C-alpha positions in Angstrom: 4.6 -24.6 25.5 4.4 -22.8 21.7 3.1 -19.2 21.1 0.5 -18.6 18.4 0.8 -15.2 16.4 -2.6 -13.8 15.4 -2.4 -11.6 12.7 -4.1 -8.0 13.7 -7.4 -8.5 11.8 -8.8 -4.9 11.1 -11.9 -3.6 8.5 -12.0 -5.3 5.5 -13.6 -2.8 2.0 -14.8 -4.8 -0.6 -13.8 -3.1 -4.3 -15.1 -4.4 -7.2 -16.0 -7.5 -5.9 -12.9 -8.2 -3.7 -12.3 -7.9 -0.2 -9.2 -5.6 0.4 -8.3 -4.9 3.8 -7.5 -1.5 5.2 -3.7 -0.7 6.5 -3.8 -0.3 9.9 -3.6 3.1 11.6 -0.3 4.3 13.3 -0.4 6.8 16.1 -0.6 10.0 14.1 -3.4 8.7 12.2 -5.1 8.0 15.1 -4.4 11.1 17.1 -5.4 12.8 13.8 -8.6 11.1 13.6 -9.4 11.3 17.6 -9.0 15.3 17.3 -11.4 15.6 14.5 -14.0 13.0 15.9 -14.2 15.3 18.9 -14.5 18.4 17.0 -17.1 17.0 14.6 -18.8 16.3 17.9 -18.7 19.6 19.3 -20.0 21.5 15.8 -22.4 19.1 13.8 -25.6 20.4 14.2 -28.2 17.8 16.1 -29.7 15.8 13.1 -26.3 14.8 12.4 -23.8 12.3 14.4 -19.9 11.2 12.8 -18.8 7.6 13.5 -15.6 5.8 13.2 -14.9 3.1 10.8 -18.6 2.8 9.8 -19.2 0.0 6.6 -20.8 2.3 4.3 -23.1 0.8 1.3 -21.6 1.8 -2.4 -23.9 -0.2 -4.7 -21.9 -2.9 -4.9 -18.7 -2.1 -2.8 -18.7 -1.4 0.9 -16.4 1.2 1.7 -15.2 2.1 5.6 -14.3 5.9 5.9 -12.0 7.1 8.5 -15.0 9.1 9.9 -18.6 9.2 8.3 -21.2 12.1 9.2 -24.4 11.1 8.5 -27.9 12.0 9.5 -29.2 10.3 12.5 -32.1 8.6 11.2 -30.2 7.2 8.5 -31.0 3.9 6.9 -29.2 0.9 7.7 -28.8 -2.7 6.8 -27.7 -4.7 9.0 -25.5 -2.3 10.8 -24.2 -1.0 7.5 -24.9 2.5 6.7 -27.0 2.2 3.5 -27.9 5.9 3.0 -25.2 8.1 1.3 -23.3 9.7 4.0 -23.1 13.5 4.0 -19.5 13.9 4.7 -17.3 10.9 4.5 -13.1 11.8 5.9 -10.1 9.7 4.8 -6.7 10.5 6.5 -3.5 8.8 4.6 -1.8 5.7 6.4 1.1 4.1 5.4 0.6 1.8 2.8 -2.1 3.8 1.0 -1.5 6.3 -1.9 -3.3 9.5 -3.1 -4.5 7.8 -6.2 -5.8 5.3 -3.6 -7.8 7.7 -1.5 -9.1 9.4 -4.6 -10.7 6.6 -5.9 -12.2 6.3 -2.7 -13.8 9.0 -2.5 -14.9 9.0 -6.1 -16.5 5.8 -5.4 -18.5 7.6 -2.3 -19.4 10.4 -4.8 -21.2 8.3 -7.2 -23.5 6.3 -4.6 -24.3 10.0 -3.3 -21.8 11.2 -0.6 -21.5 14.7 -2.0 -17.9 16.2 0.2 -15.1 14.2 1.4 -12.0 15.8 3.1 -8.8 14.1 2.2 -6.3 14.9 5.3 -2.8 14.0 4.9 -0.9 13.8 8.3 2.6 13.9 7.5 2.6 16.8 4.5 0.8 18.8 6.7 -2.0 19.6 3.8 -5.7 18.6 3.5 -8.4 19.1 0.8 -12.0 19.4 0.8 -13.3 17.1 -2.7 -16.9 17.1 -4.1 -17.6 15.5 -7.6 -16.9 19.2 -9.5 -14.3 20.7 -7.4 -10.5 20.1 -5.1 -10.5 22.6 -3.2 -6.8 23.3 -0.8 -7.7 23.7 3.2 -5.2 26.5 3.8 -7.0 28.0 6.5 -10.4 25.7 7.3 -12.2 22.9 6.7 -15.5 23.5 5.5 -18.9 21.1 4.6 -22.5 21.9 3.7 -25.0 19.8 6.0 -28.6 20.8 4.8 -29.0 24.5 5.4 -26.0 24.3 7.6 -22.2 24.9 7.5 -19.6 23.2 9.8 -16.1 24.4 9.8 -13.3 23.4 11.1 -10.9 26.0 12.0 -6.8 25.8 11.4 -6.1 23.0 9.1 -2.9 22.8 10.1 -4.2 22.7 13.7 -5.8 19.2 12.7 -2.5 17.8 11.9 -0.6 19.7 14.4 -2.9 17.9 17.4 -1.4 14.6 15.9 2.0 15.8 15.7 2.6 17.9 18.7 2.8 15.0 21.2 5.2 13.4 18.8 7.5 16.3 17.9 7.9 16.8 21.7 9.7 13.4 22.4 12.0 13.8 19.0 15.5 15.6 18.7 15.6 18.5 16.6 17.5 17.0 14.2 14.9 14.2 13.9 12.4 16.7 13.0 13.8 18.0 10.4 14.6 14.7 9.0 11.2 14.1 9.0 10.4 17.5 7.1 6.7 17.1 8.8 7.1 20.5 10.5 7.4 22.3 7.2 4.4 23.7 5.2 5.1 22.0 1.9 3.4 22.7 -1.4 0.1 21.4 -2.4 0.7 18.3 -4.4 -3.5 18.3 -5.3 -4.8 21.8 -5.9 -1.8 23.6 -6.7 -2.9 24.6 -10.3 -5.8 23.2 -10.4 -8.7 24.5 -12.6 -12.2 24.5 -10.7 -13.8 24.8 -14.8 -14.0 21.5 -14.9 -16.1 21.3 -18.0 -16.4 17.8 -19.9 -13.2 16.7 -17.4 -13.7 14.7 -14.6 -11.5 15.9 -11.7 -9.8 12.7 -11.5 -8.3 13.6 -14.9 -7.3 16.7 -13.8 -5.4 15.6 -10.9 -4.1 12.6 -12.2 -0.8 13.7 -13.4 -0.2 15.2 -9.9 -1.2 12.4 -7.8 1.4 10.0 -10.2 4.0 12.9 -9.1 3.2 12.2 -5.9 1.9 9.0 -5.1 
């Protein structure tokens, strides 16, 4: 009796008319995503909700943030979110680069999403990205929702929630090899000029992205 191997299917995004398959999440990514979903579920004002892996219509594109925060009254088309999210969260996965994530956030911005969170678990780094600024989340991840502000305190705790069960089973020598327990420098926001002027945020951080992608 023969065995047929079926390749695991995952979400496909539509970018510039081409379907692009999202990388399959690994355990660390999944733990961080689950932690953020729990925290957001507790902290979001009642008119809002957070959903994972939701299709979001952005003009001609169809994007799938790792977590999407939107108003409960938002408009959908065939199950896809048609209104701009209030917040999109992207968590770096193996196979993705910072330039991929920044490009995706920019597309969300152009379609009306006012803010994105970028979380890089392996580097224990996170950023708050708007159309006019990119700020390292050194202590807290924050987002403005109408007249409210939500805050996920302890940026490092977000990543630690995903790392700690893994680190408990790793010998110290292997932990040191990964480098994930050391707080690294901020590859995007270090030295970032908040005064954008006529330059886009992407132009200001492009050289940093090329260095770390």
